[in-house]
mmCIF file as Biopython writes it, N, C-alpha, C and O atoms, coordinates in Angstrom:
data_model
#
loop_
_atom_site.group_PDB
_atom_site.id
_atom_site.type_symbol
_atom_site.label_atom_id
_atom_site.label_alt_id
_atom_site.label_comp_id
_atom_site.label_asym_id
_atom_site.label_entity_id
_atom_site.label_seq_id
_atom_site.pdbx_PDB_ins_code
_atom_site.Cartn_x
_atom_site.Cartn_y
_atom_site.Cartn_z
_atom_site.occupancy
_atom_site.B_iso_or_equiv
_atom_site.auth_seq_id
_atom_site.auth_asym_id
_atom_site.pdbx_PDB_model_num
ATOM 1   N N  . MET A ? 1  ? -22.366 4.956   15.755 1.0 0.0 1  A 1 
ATOM 2   C CA . MET A ? 1  ? -21.226 4.689   14.917 1.0 0.0 1  A 1 
ATOM 3   C C  . MET A ? 1  ? -21.291 3.242   14.417 1.0 0.0 1  A 1 
ATOM 4   O O  . MET A ? 1  ? -21.672 2.335   15.156 1.0 0.0 1  A 1 
ATOM 5   N N  . LYS A ? 2  ? -20.923 3.052   13.186 1.0 0.0 2  A 1 
ATOM 6   C CA . LYS A ? 2  ? -20.996 1.733   12.569 1.0 0.0 2  A 1 
ATOM 7   C C  . LYS A ? 2  ? -19.901 0.819   13.128 1.0 0.0 2  A 1 
ATOM 8   O O  . LYS A ? 2  ? -18.743 1.219   13.255 1.0 0.0 2  A 1 
ATOM 9   N N  . ARG A ? 3  ? -20.287 -0.395  13.453 1.0 0.0 3  A 1 
ATOM 10  C CA . ARG A ? 3  ? -19.351 -1.367  13.990 1.0 0.0 3  A 1 
ATOM 11  C C  . ARG A ? 3  ? -18.604 -2.036  12.840 1.0 0.0 3  A 1 
ATOM 12  O O  . ARG A ? 3  ? -19.208 -2.403  11.832 1.0 0.0 3  A 1 
ATOM 13  N N  . LYS A ? 4  ? -17.286 -2.194  12.993 1.0 0.0 4  A 1 
ATOM 14  C CA . LYS A ? 4  ? -16.504 -2.859  11.974 1.0 0.0 4  A 1 
ATOM 15  C C  . LYS A ? 4  ? -16.678 -4.370  12.099 1.0 0.0 4  A 1 
ATOM 16  O O  . LYS A ? 4  ? -16.717 -4.922  13.198 1.0 0.0 4  A 1 
ATOM 17  N N  . ARG A ? 5  ? -16.777 -5.000  10.976 1.0 0.0 5  A 1 
ATOM 18  C CA . ARG A ? 5  ? -16.974 -6.439  10.980 1.0 0.0 5  A 1 
ATOM 19  C C  . ARG A ? 5  ? -15.648 -7.191  11.027 1.0 0.0 5  A 1 
ATOM 20  O O  . ARG A ? 5  ? -15.561 -8.261  11.630 1.0 0.0 5  A 1 
ATOM 21  N N  . TYR A ? 6  ? -14.624 -6.642  10.399 1.0 0.0 6  A 1 
ATOM 22  C CA . TYR A ? 6  ? -13.324 -7.293  10.336 1.0 0.0 6  A 1 
ATOM 23  C C  . TYR A ? 6  ? -12.274 -6.424  11.014 1.0 0.0 6  A 1 
ATOM 24  O O  . TYR A ? 6  ? -12.274 -5.203  10.861 1.0 0.0 6  A 1 
ATOM 25  N N  . SER A ? 7  ? -11.387 -7.057  11.758 1.0 0.0 7  A 1 
ATOM 26  C CA . SER A ? 7  ? -10.309 -6.318  12.414 1.0 0.0 7  A 1 
ATOM 27  C C  . SER A ? 7  ? -9.196  -6.043  11.398 1.0 0.0 7  A 1 
ATOM 28  O O  . SER A ? 7  ? -9.172  -6.625  10.314 1.0 0.0 7  A 1 
ATOM 29  N N  . GLU A ? 8  ? -8.292  -5.162  11.761 1.0 0.0 8  A 1 
ATOM 30  C CA . GLU A ? 8  ? -7.179  -4.847  10.877 1.0 0.0 8  A 1 
ATOM 31  C C  . GLU A ? 8  ? -6.304  -6.076  10.637 1.0 0.0 8  A 1 
ATOM 32  O O  . GLU A ? 8  ? -5.768  -6.258  9.545  1.0 0.0 8  A 1 
ATOM 33  N N  . GLN A ? 9  ? -6.164  -6.916  11.659 1.0 0.0 9  A 1 
ATOM 34  C CA . GLN A ? 9  ? -5.353  -8.125  11.500 1.0 0.0 9  A 1 
ATOM 35  C C  . GLN A ? 9  ? -5.986  -9.076  10.483 1.0 0.0 9  A 1 
ATOM 36  O O  . GLN A ? 9  ? -5.279  -9.695  9.688  1.0 0.0 9  A 1 
ATOM 37  N N  . GLN A ? 10 ? -7.312  -9.194  10.508 1.0 0.0 10 A 1 
ATOM 38  C CA . GLN A ? 10 ? -7.993  -10.047 9.540  1.0 0.0 10 A 1 
ATOM 39  C C  . GLN A ? 10 ? -7.847  -9.483  8.125  1.0 0.0 10 A 1 
ATOM 40  O O  . GLN A ? 10 ? -7.598  -10.224 7.174  1.0 0.0 10 A 1 
ATOM 41  N N  . ILE A ? 11 ? -8.003  -8.178  7.999  1.0 0.0 11 A 1 
ATOM 42  C CA . ILE A ? 11 ? -7.864  -7.529  6.694  1.0 0.0 11 A 1 
ATOM 43  C C  . ILE A ? 11 ? -6.459  -7.728  6.170  1.0 0.0 11 A 1 
ATOM 44  O O  . ILE A ? 11 ? -6.269  -8.011  4.987  1.0 0.0 11 A 1 
ATOM 45  N N  . PHE A ? 12 ? -5.477  -7.582  7.037  1.0 0.0 12 A 1 
ATOM 46  C CA . PHE A ? 12 ? -4.080  -7.769  6.667  1.0 0.0 12 A 1 
ATOM 47  C C  . PHE A ? 12 ? -3.866  -9.204  6.161  1.0 0.0 12 A 1 
ATOM 48  O O  . PHE A ? 12 ? -3.146  -9.423  5.187  1.0 0.0 12 A 1 
ATOM 49  N N  . ARG A ? 13 ? -4.501  -10.179 6.835  1.0 0.0 13 A 1 
ATOM 50  C CA . ARG A ? 13 ? -4.379  -11.582 6.426  1.0 0.0 13 A 1 
ATOM 51  C C  . ARG A ? 13 ? -5.026  -11.805 5.055  1.0 0.0 13 A 1 
ATOM 52  O O  . ARG A ? 13 ? -4.484  -12.542 4.231  1.0 0.0 13 A 1 
ATOM 53  N N  . PHE A ? 14 ? -6.177  -11.177 4.805  1.0 0.0 14 A 1 
ATOM 54  C CA . PHE A ? 14 ? -6.840  -11.298 3.508  1.0 0.0 14 A 1 
ATOM 55  C C  . PHE A ? 14 ? -5.943  -10.758 2.394  1.0 0.0 14 A 1 
ATOM 56  O O  . PHE A ? 14 ? -5.836  -11.366 1.328  1.0 0.0 14 A 1 
ATOM 57  N N  . LEU A ? 15 ? -5.305  -9.626  2.640  1.0 0.0 15 A 1 
ATOM 58  C CA . LEU A ? 15 ? -4.426  -9.031  1.637  1.0 0.0 15 A 1 
ATOM 59  C C  . LEU A ? 15 ? -3.218  -9.917  1.372  1.0 0.0 15 A 1 
ATOM 60  O O  . LEU A ? 15 ? -2.774  -10.034 0.229  1.0 0.0 15 A 1 
ATOM 61  N N  . LYS A ? 16 ? -2.684  -10.539 2.412  1.0 0.0 16 A 1 
ATOM 62  C CA . LYS A ? 16 ? -1.553  -11.456 2.239  1.0 0.0 16 A 1 
ATOM 63  C C  . LYS A ? 16 ? -1.963  -12.658 1.389  1.0 0.0 16 A 1 
ATOM 64  O O  . LYS A ? 16 ? -1.196  -13.109 0.538  1.0 0.0 16 A 1 
ATOM 65  N N  . GLU A ? 17 ? -3.167  -13.174 1.619  1.0 0.0 17 A 1 
ATOM 66  C CA . GLU A ? 17 ? -3.659  -14.302 0.828  1.0 0.0 17 A 1 
ATOM 67  C C  . GLU A ? 17 ? -3.778  -13.912 -0.645 1.0 0.0 17 A 1 
ATOM 68  O O  . GLU A ? 17 ? -3.438  -14.697 -1.530 1.0 0.0 17 A 1 
ATOM 69  N N  . ALA A ? 18 ? -4.255  -12.710 -0.900 1.0 0.0 18 A 1 
ATOM 70  C CA . ALA A ? 18 ? -4.397  -12.239 -2.282 1.0 0.0 18 A 1 
ATOM 71  C C  . ALA A ? 18 ? -3.023  -12.094 -2.938 1.0 0.0 18 A 1 
ATOM 72  O O  . ALA A ? 18 ? -2.859  -12.417 -4.114 1.0 0.0 18 A 1 
ATOM 73  N N  . GLU A ? 19 ? -2.043  -11.613 -2.184 1.0 0.0 19 A 1 
ATOM 74  C CA . GLU A ? 19 ? -0.692  -11.493 -2.724 1.0 0.0 19 A 1 
ATOM 75  C C  . GLU A ? 19 ? -0.085  -12.861 -3.018 1.0 0.0 19 A 1 
ATOM 76  O O  . GLU A ? 19 ? 0.745   -12.999 -3.917 1.0 0.0 19 A 1 
ATOM 77  N N  . ALA A ? 20 ? -0.502  -13.867 -2.258 1.0 0.0 20 A 1 
ATOM 78  C CA . ALA A ? 20 ? 0.005   -15.227 -2.450 1.0 0.0 20 A 1 
ATOM 79  C C  . ALA A ? 20 ? -0.586  -15.897 -3.686 1.0 0.0 20 A 1 
ATOM 80  O O  . ALA A ? 20 ? -0.129  -16.964 -4.095 1.0 0.0 20 A 1 
ATOM 81  N N  . GLY A ? 21 ? -1.602  -15.274 -4.281 1.0 0.0 21 A 1 
ATOM 82  C CA . GLY A ? 21 ? -2.139  -15.806 -5.523 1.0 0.0 21 A 1 
ATOM 83  C C  . GLY A ? 21 ? -3.572  -16.299 -5.471 1.0 0.0 21 A 1 
ATOM 84  O O  . GLY A ? 21 ? -4.081  -16.796 -6.475 1.0 0.0 21 A 1 
ATOM 85  N N  . VAL A ? 22 ? -4.234  -16.179 -4.338 1.0 0.0 22 A 1 
ATOM 86  C CA . VAL A ? 22 ? -5.634  -16.584 -4.243 1.0 0.0 22 A 1 
ATOM 87  C C  . VAL A ? 22 ? -6.476  -15.538 -4.980 1.0 0.0 22 A 1 
ATOM 88  O O  . VAL A ? 22 ? -6.317  -14.344 -4.727 1.0 0.0 22 A 1 
ATOM 89  N N  . PRO A ? 23 ? -7.360  -15.955 -5.877 1.0 0.0 23 A 1 
ATOM 90  C CA . PRO A ? 23 ? -8.192  -14.982 -6.605 1.0 0.0 23 A 1 
ATOM 91  C C  . PRO A ? 23 ? -9.089  -14.173 -5.661 1.0 0.0 23 A 1 
ATOM 92  O O  . PRO A ? 23 ? -9.590  -14.695 -4.665 1.0 0.0 23 A 1 
ATOM 93  N N  . VAL A ? 24 ? -9.276  -12.929 -5.981 1.0 0.0 24 A 1 
ATOM 94  C CA . VAL A ? 24 ? -10.062 -12.025 -5.142 1.0 0.0 24 A 1 
ATOM 95  C C  . VAL A ? 24 ? -11.501 -12.516 -5.014 1.0 0.0 24 A 1 
ATOM 96  O O  . VAL A ? 24 ? -12.084 -12.452 -3.932 1.0 0.0 24 A 1 
ATOM 97  N N  . THR A ? 25 ? -12.064 -12.998 -6.092 1.0 0.0 25 A 1 
ATOM 98  C CA . THR A ? 25 ? -13.446 -13.481 -6.029 1.0 0.0 25 A 1 
ATOM 99  C C  . THR A ? 25 ? -13.573 -14.660 -5.068 1.0 0.0 25 A 1 
ATOM 100 O O  . THR A ? 25 ? -14.574 -14.784 -4.362 1.0 0.0 25 A 1 
ATOM 101 N N  . GLU A ? 26 ? -12.569 -15.516 -5.042 1.0 0.0 26 A 1 
ATOM 102 C CA . GLU A ? 26 ? -12.570 -16.658 -4.127 1.0 0.0 26 A 1 
ATOM 103 C C  . GLU A ? 26 ? -12.476 -16.188 -2.677 1.0 0.0 26 A 1 
ATOM 104 O O  . GLU A ? 26 ? -13.188 -16.697 -1.812 1.0 0.0 26 A 1 
ATOM 105 N N  . LEU A ? 27 ? -11.604 -15.222 -2.410 1.0 0.0 27 A 1 
ATOM 106 C CA . LEU A ? 27 ? -11.478 -14.665 -1.051 1.0 0.0 27 A 1 
ATOM 107 C C  . LEU A ? 27 ? -12.792 -14.057 -0.593 1.0 0.0 27 A 1 
ATOM 108 O O  . LEU A ? 27 ? -13.230 -14.280 0.536  1.0 0.0 27 A 1 
ATOM 109 N N  . CYS A ? 28 ? -13.415 -13.294 -1.468 1.0 0.0 28 A 1 
ATOM 110 C CA . CYS A ? 28 ? -14.678 -12.635 -1.137 1.0 0.0 28 A 1 
ATOM 111 C C  . CYS A ? 28 ? -15.755 -13.655 -0.796 1.0 0.0 28 A 1 
ATOM 112 O O  . CYS A ? 28 ? -16.508 -13.485 0.163  1.0 0.0 28 A 1 
ATOM 113 N N  . ARG A ? 29 ? -15.818 -14.701 -1.581 1.0 0.0 29 A 1 
ATOM 114 C CA . ARG A ? 29 ? -16.835 -15.725 -1.355 1.0 0.0 29 A 1 
ATOM 115 C C  . ARG A ? 29 ? -16.579 -16.488 -0.057 1.0 0.0 29 A 1 
ATOM 116 O O  . ARG A ? 29 ? -17.517 -16.762 0.692  1.0 0.0 29 A 1 
ATOM 117 N N  . GLN A ? 30 ? -15.321 -16.834 0.216  1.0 0.0 30 A 1 
ATOM 118 C CA . GLN A ? 30 ? -14.981 -17.608 1.411  1.0 0.0 30 A 1 
ATOM 119 C C  . GLN A ? 30 ? -15.226 -16.836 2.703  1.0 0.0 30 A 1 
ATOM 120 O O  . GLN A ? 30 ? -15.725 -17.391 3.682  1.0 0.0 30 A 1 
ATOM 121 N N  . HIS A ? 31 ? -14.871 -15.553 2.698  1.0 0.0 31 A 1 
ATOM 122 C CA . HIS A ? 31 ? -14.892 -14.779 3.939  1.0 0.0 31 A 1 
ATOM 123 C C  . HIS A ? 31 ? -16.086 -13.840 4.063  1.0 0.0 31 A 1 
ATOM 124 O O  . HIS A ? 31 ? -16.298 -13.253 5.125  1.0 0.0 31 A 1 
ATOM 125 N N  . GLY A ? 32 ? -16.862 -13.689 3.008  1.0 0.0 32 A 1 
ATOM 126 C CA . GLY A ? 32 ? -18.112 -12.948 3.090  1.0 0.0 32 A 1 
ATOM 127 C C  . GLY A ? 32 ? -17.991 -11.436 3.035  1.0 0.0 32 A 1 
ATOM 128 O O  . GLY A ? 32 ? -18.701 -10.737 3.758  1.0 0.0 32 A 1 
ATOM 129 N N  . PHE A ? 33 ? -17.120 -10.923 2.205  1.0 0.0 33 A 1 
ATOM 130 C CA . PHE A ? 33 ? -17.053 -9.477  1.992  1.0 0.0 33 A 1 
ATOM 131 C C  . PHE A ? 33 ? -17.100 -9.198  0.497  1.0 0.0 33 A 1 
ATOM 132 O O  . PHE A ? 33 ? -16.906 -10.100 -0.318 1.0 0.0 33 A 1 
ATOM 133 N N  . SER A ? 34 ? -17.360 -7.938  0.139  1.0 0.0 34 A 1 
ATOM 134 C CA . SER A ? 34 ? -17.508 -7.588  -1.271 1.0 0.0 34 A 1 
ATOM 135 C C  . SER A ? 34 ? -16.157 -7.269  -1.895 1.0 0.0 34 A 1 
ATOM 136 O O  . SER A ? 34 ? -15.176 -7.007  -1.199 1.0 0.0 34 A 1 
ATOM 137 N N  . GLN A ? 35 ? -16.129 -7.296  -3.211 1.0 0.0 35 A 1 
ATOM 138 C CA . GLN A ? 35 ? -14.902 -6.948  -3.920 1.0 0.0 35 A 1 
ATOM 139 C C  . GLN A ? 35 ? -14.556 -5.483  -3.727 1.0 0.0 35 A 1 
ATOM 140 O O  . GLN A ? 35 ? -13.379 -5.131  -3.653 1.0 0.0 35 A 1 
ATOM 141 N N  . SER A ? 36 ? -15.559 -4.629  -3.645 1.0 0.0 36 A 1 
ATOM 142 C CA . SER A ? 36 ? -15.280 -3.205  -3.439 1.0 0.0 36 A 1 
ATOM 143 C C  . SER A ? 36 ? -14.632 -2.976  -2.074 1.0 0.0 36 A 1 
ATOM 144 O O  . SER A ? 36 ? -13.747 -2.131  -1.942 1.0 0.0 36 A 1 
ATOM 145 N N  . ALA A ? 37 ? -15.069 -3.725  -1.060 1.0 0.0 37 A 1 
ATOM 146 C CA . ALA A ? 37 ? -14.442 -3.614  0.262  1.0 0.0 37 A 1 
ATOM 147 C C  . ALA A ? 37 ? -12.985 -4.053  0.187  1.0 0.0 37 A 1 
ATOM 148 O O  . ALA A ? 37 ? -12.112 -3.426  0.786  1.0 0.0 37 A 1 
ATOM 149 N N  . PHE A ? 38 ? -12.725 -5.127  -0.545 1.0 0.0 38 A 1 
ATOM 150 C CA . PHE A ? 38 ? -11.348 -5.614  -0.679 1.0 0.0 38 A 1 
ATOM 151 C C  . PHE A ? 38 ? -10.460 -4.549  -1.309 1.0 0.0 38 A 1 
ATOM 152 O O  . PHE A ? 38 ? -9.357  -4.293  -0.826 1.0 0.0 38 A 1 
ATOM 153 N N  . TYR A ? 39 ? -10.933 -3.931  -2.380 1.0 0.0 39 A 1 
ATOM 154 C CA . TYR A ? 39 ? -10.110 -2.943  -3.066 1.0 0.0 39 A 1 
ATOM 155 C C  . TYR A ? 39 ? -9.934  -1.673  -2.240 1.0 0.0 39 A 1 
ATOM 156 O O  . TYR A ? 39 ? -8.909  -1.003  -2.366 1.0 0.0 39 A 1 
ATOM 157 N N  . LYS A ? 40 ? -10.900 -1.327  -1.402 1.0 0.0 40 A 1 
ATOM 158 C CA . LYS A ? 40 ? -10.738 -0.201  -0.477 1.0 0.0 40 A 1 
ATOM 159 C C  . LYS A ? 40 ? -9.668  -0.529  0.557  1.0 0.0 40 A 1 
ATOM 160 O O  . LYS A ? 40 ? -8.823  0.308   0.872  1.0 0.0 40 A 1 
ATOM 161 N N  . TRP A ? 41 ? -9.710  -1.762  1.086  1.0 0.0 41 A 1 
ATOM 162 C CA . TRP A ? 41 ? -8.701  -2.191  2.050  1.0 0.0 41 A 1 
ATOM 163 C C  . TRP A ? 41 ? -7.324  -2.215  1.400  1.0 0.0 41 A 1 
ATOM 164 O O  . TRP A ? 41 ? -6.331  -1.828  2.017  1.0 0.0 41 A 1 
ATOM 165 N N  . LYS A ? 42 ? -7.271  -2.667  0.168  1.0 0.0 42 A 1 
ATOM 166 C CA . LYS A ? 42 ? -5.993  -2.741  -0.542 1.0 0.0 42 A 1 
ATOM 167 C C  . LYS A ? 42 ? -5.401  -1.345  -0.725 1.0 0.0 42 A 1 
ATOM 168 O O  . LYS A ? 42 ? -4.194  -1.154  -0.573 1.0 0.0 42 A 1 
ATOM 169 N N  . ALA A ? 43 ? -6.244  -0.381  -1.049 1.0 0.0 43 A 1 
ATOM 170 C CA . ALA A ? 43 ? -5.775  0.992   -1.214 1.0 0.0 43 A 1 
ATOM 171 C C  . ALA A ? 43 ? -5.265  1.560   0.108  1.0 0.0 43 A 1 
ATOM 172 O O  . ALA A ? 43 ? -4.296  2.319   0.131  1.0 0.0 43 A 1 
ATOM 173 N N  . LYS A ? 44 ? -5.913  1.195   1.196  1.0 0.0 44 A 1 
ATOM 174 C CA . LYS A ? 44 ? -5.548  1.747   2.494  1.0 0.0 44 A 1 
ATOM 175 C C  . LYS A ? 44 ? -4.346  1.035   3.120  1.0 0.0 44 A 1 
ATOM 176 O O  . LYS A ? 44 ? -3.443  1.692   3.639  1.0 0.0 44 A 1 
ATOM 177 N N  . TYR A ? 45 ? -4.326  -0.294  3.075  1.0 0.0 45 A 1 
ATOM 178 C CA . TYR A ? 45 ? -3.330  -1.071  3.807  1.0 0.0 45 A 1 
ATOM 179 C C  . TYR A ? 45 ? -2.229  -1.670  2.946  1.0 0.0 45 A 1 
ATOM 180 O O  . TYR A ? 45 ? -1.322  -2.304  3.486  1.0 0.0 45 A 1 
ATOM 181 N N  . SER A ? 46 ? -2.269  -1.501  1.663  1.0 0.0 46 A 1 
ATOM 182 C CA . SER A ? 46 ? -1.283  -2.115  0.781  1.0 0.0 46 A 1 
ATOM 183 C C  . SER A ? 46 ? 0.119   -1.586  1.080  1.0 0.0 46 A 1 
ATOM 184 O O  . SER A ? 46 ? 0.319   -0.383  1.247  1.0 0.0 46 A 1 
ATOM 185 N N  . GLY A ? 47 ? 1.064   -2.484  1.143  1.0 0.0 47 A 1 
ATOM 186 C CA . GLY A ? 47 ? 2.453   -2.111  1.383  1.0 0.0 47 A 1 
ATOM 187 C C  . GLY A ? 47 ? 2.806   -1.914  2.840  1.0 0.0 47 A 1 
ATOM 188 O O  . GLY A ? 47 ? 3.949   -1.579  3.152  1.0 0.0 47 A 1 
ATOM 189 N N  . MET A ? 48 ? 1.867   -2.110  3.735  1.0 0.0 48 A 1 
ATOM 190 C CA . MET A ? 48 ? 2.136   -1.935  5.165  1.0 0.0 48 A 1 
ATOM 191 C C  . MET A ? 48 ? 2.611   -3.242  5.776  1.0 0.0 48 A 1 
ATOM 192 O O  . MET A ? 48 ? 2.239   -4.333  5.343  1.0 0.0 48 A 1 
ATOM 193 N N  . ASP A ? 49 ? 3.442   -3.096  6.795  1.0 0.0 49 A 1 
ATOM 194 C CA . ASP A ? 49 ? 3.780   -4.255  7.601  1.0 0.0 49 A 1 
ATOM 195 C C  . ASP A ? 49 ? 3.096   -4.092  8.958  1.0 0.0 49 A 1 
ATOM 196 O O  . ASP A ? 49 ? 2.356   -3.129  9.162  1.0 0.0 49 A 1 
ATOM 197 N N  . VAL A ? 50 ? 3.330   -5.004  9.874  1.0 0.0 50 A 1 
ATOM 198 C CA . VAL A ? 50 ? 2.632   -4.987  11.154 1.0 0.0 50 A 1 
ATOM 199 C C  . VAL A ? 50 ? 2.974   -3.726  11.954 1.0 0.0 50 A 1 
ATOM 200 O O  . VAL A ? 50 ? 2.098   -3.154  12.603 1.0 0.0 50 A 1 
ATOM 201 N N  . ALA A ? 51 ? 4.227   -3.291  11.917 1.0 0.0 51 A 1 
ATOM 202 C CA . ALA A ? 51 ? 4.635   -2.096  12.664 1.0 0.0 51 A 1 
ATOM 203 C C  . ALA A ? 51 ? 3.922   -0.846  12.135 1.0 0.0 51 A 1 
ATOM 204 O O  . ALA A ? 51 ? 3.475   -0.007  12.917 1.0 0.0 51 A 1 
ATOM 205 N N  . ALA A ? 52 ? 3.819   -0.726  10.831 1.0 0.0 52 A 1 
ATOM 206 C CA . ALA A ? 52 ? 3.132   0.418   10.238 1.0 0.0 52 A 1 
ATOM 207 C C  . ALA A ? 52 ? 1.640   0.389   10.570 1.0 0.0 52 A 1 
ATOM 208 O O  . ALA A ? 52 ? 1.021   1.435   10.765 1.0 0.0 52 A 1 
ATOM 209 N N  . LEU A ? 53 ? 1.075   -0.799  10.631 1.0 0.0 53 A 1 
ATOM 210 C CA . LEU A ? 53 ? -0.336  -0.944  10.981 1.0 0.0 53 A 1 
ATOM 211 C C  . LEU A ? 53 ? -0.589  -0.494  12.417 1.0 0.0 53 A 1 
ATOM 212 O O  . LEU A ? 53 ? -1.584  0.178   12.690 1.0 0.0 53 A 1 
ATOM 213 N N  . LYS A ? 54 ? 0.304   -0.859  13.332 1.0 0.0 54 A 1 
ATOM 214 C CA . LYS A ? 54 ? 0.180   -0.425  14.726 1.0 0.0 54 A 1 
ATOM 215 C C  . LYS A ? 54 ? 0.322   1.086   14.833 1.0 0.0 54 A 1 
ATOM 216 O O  . LYS A ? 54 ? -0.410  1.721   15.591 1.0 0.0 54 A 1 
ATOM 217 N N  . ARG A ? 55 ? 1.246   1.667   14.089 1.0 0.0 55 A 1 
ATOM 218 C CA . ARG A ? 55 ? 1.464   3.116   14.108 1.0 0.0 55 A 1 
ATOM 219 C C  . ARG A ? 55 ? 0.224   3.843   13.582 1.0 0.0 55 A 1 
ATOM 220 O O  . ARG A ? 55 ? -0.174  4.866   14.140 1.0 0.0 55 A 1 
ATOM 221 N N  . LEU A ? 56 ? -0.387  3.327   12.517 1.0 0.0 56 A 1 
ATOM 222 C CA . LEU A ? 56 ? -1.607  3.915   11.981 1.0 0.0 56 A 1 
ATOM 223 C C  . LEU A ? 56 ? -2.711  3.901   13.020 1.0 0.0 56 A 1 
ATOM 224 O O  . LEU A ? 56 ? -3.425  4.890   13.187 1.0 0.0 56 A 1 
ATOM 225 N N  . LYS A ? 57 ? -2.853  2.791   13.713 1.0 0.0 57 A 1 
ATOM 226 C CA . LYS A ? 57 ? -3.870  2.667   14.760 1.0 0.0 57 A 1 
ATOM 227 C C  . LYS A ? 57 ? -3.627  3.692   15.874 1.0 0.0 57 A 1 
ATOM 228 O O  . LYS A ? 57 ? -4.570  4.314   16.363 1.0 0.0 57 A 1 
ATOM 229 N N  . GLU A ? 58 ? -2.366  3.864   16.273 1.0 0.0 58 A 1 
ATOM 230 C CA . GLU A ? 58 ? -2.022  4.850   17.311 1.0 0.0 58 A 1 
ATOM 231 C C  . GLU A ? 58 ? -2.372  6.266   16.862 1.0 0.0 58 A 1 
ATOM 232 O O  . GLU A ? 58 ? -2.916  7.049   17.640 1.0 0.0 58 A 1 
ATOM 233 N N  . LEU A ? 59 ? -2.064  6.591   15.619 1.0 0.0 59 A 1 
ATOM 234 C CA . LEU A ? 59 ? -2.367  7.922   15.104 1.0 0.0 59 A 1 
ATOM 235 C C  . LEU A ? 59 ? -3.866  8.182   15.042 1.0 0.0 59 A 1 
ATOM 236 O O  . LEU A ? 59 ? -4.318  9.280   15.363 1.0 0.0 59 A 1 
ATOM 237 N N  . GLU A ? 60 ? -4.635  7.185   14.633 1.0 0.0 60 A 1 
ATOM 238 C CA . GLU A ? 60 ? -6.088  7.340   14.595 1.0 0.0 60 A 1 
ATOM 239 C C  . GLU A ? 60 ? -6.655  7.567   15.992 1.0 0.0 60 A 1 
ATOM 240 O O  . GLU A ? 60 ? -7.560  8.381   16.175 1.0 0.0 60 A 1 
ATOM 241 N N  . THR A ? 61 ? -6.119  6.843   16.980 1.0 0.0 61 A 1 
ATOM 242 C CA . THR A ? 61 ? -6.558  7.006   18.366 1.0 0.0 61 A 1 
ATOM 243 C C  . THR A ? 61 ? -6.218  8.400   18.879 1.0 0.0 61 A 1 
ATOM 244 O O  . THR A ? 61 ? -7.034  9.049   19.533 1.0 0.0 61 A 1 
ATOM 245 N N  . GLU A ? 62 ? -5.007  8.849   18.577 1.0 0.0 62 A 1 
ATOM 246 C CA . GLU A ? 62 ? -4.588  10.180  19.013 1.0 0.0 62 A 1 
ATOM 247 C C  . GLU A ? 62 ? -5.450  11.267  18.365 1.0 0.0 62 A 1 
ATOM 248 O O  . GLU A ? 62 ? -5.838  12.224  19.035 1.0 0.0 62 A 1 
ATOM 249 N N  . ASN A ? 63 ? -5.748  11.131  17.087 1.0 0.0 63 A 1 
ATOM 250 C CA . ASN A ? 63 ? -6.594  12.114  16.397 1.0 0.0 63 A 1 
ATOM 251 C C  . ASN A ? 63 ? -7.996  12.155  16.982 1.0 0.0 63 A 1 
ATOM 252 O O  . ASN A ? 63 ? -8.582  13.228  17.126 1.0 0.0 63 A 1 
ATOM 253 N N  . ARG A ? 64 ? -8.533  10.990  17.319 1.0 0.0 64 A 1 
ATOM 254 C CA . ARG A ? 64 ? -9.856  10.934  17.946 1.0 0.0 64 A 1 
ATOM 255 C C  . ARG A ? 64 ? -9.843  11.645  19.285 1.0 0.0 64 A 1 
ATOM 256 O O  . ARG A ? 64 ? -10.788 12.356  19.627 1.0 0.0 64 A 1 
ATOM 257 N N  . ARG A ? 65 ? -8.781  11.456  20.036 1.0 0.0 65 A 1 
ATOM 258 C CA . ARG A ? 65 ? -8.673  12.068  21.359 1.0 0.0 65 A 1 
ATOM 259 C C  . ARG A ? 65 ? -8.557  13.594  21.251 1.0 0.0 65 A 1 
ATOM 260 O O  . ARG A ? 65 ? -9.093  14.314  22.094 1.0 0.0 65 A 1 
ATOM 261 N N  . LEU A ? 66 ? -7.876  14.081  20.244 1.0 0.0 66 A 1 
ATOM 262 C CA . LEU A ? 66 ? -7.651  15.521  20.102 1.0 0.0 66 A 1 
ATOM 263 C C  . LEU A ? 66 ? -8.889  16.277  19.625 1.0 0.0 66 A 1 
ATOM 264 O O  . LEU A ? 66 ? -8.971  17.491  19.809 1.0 0.0 66 A 1 
ATOM 265 N N  . LYS A ? 67 ? -9.839  15.595  19.027 1.0 0.0 67 A 1 
ATOM 266 C CA . LYS A ? 67 ? -11.047 16.265  18.506 1.0 0.0 67 A 1 
ATOM 267 C C  . LYS A ? 67 ? -11.940 16.733  19.598 1.0 0.0 67 A 1 
ATOM 268 O O  . LYS A ? 67 ? -12.992 17.313  19.329 1.0 0.0 67 A 1 
#
């Protein structure tokens, strides 16, 4: 299984920086990820707060256990 390079908390922080007005290209260059990865994260995590992020993690764990 592929190892994730960035945690959900880091991704959440990157998205917050982008919302604050930092250009996406600048974020990508500073932190070493691609623009396509950023937009995938934005599609998945956009509009979430910390509680929703924890709930998503719990659901993913439960689904893995049930398989």
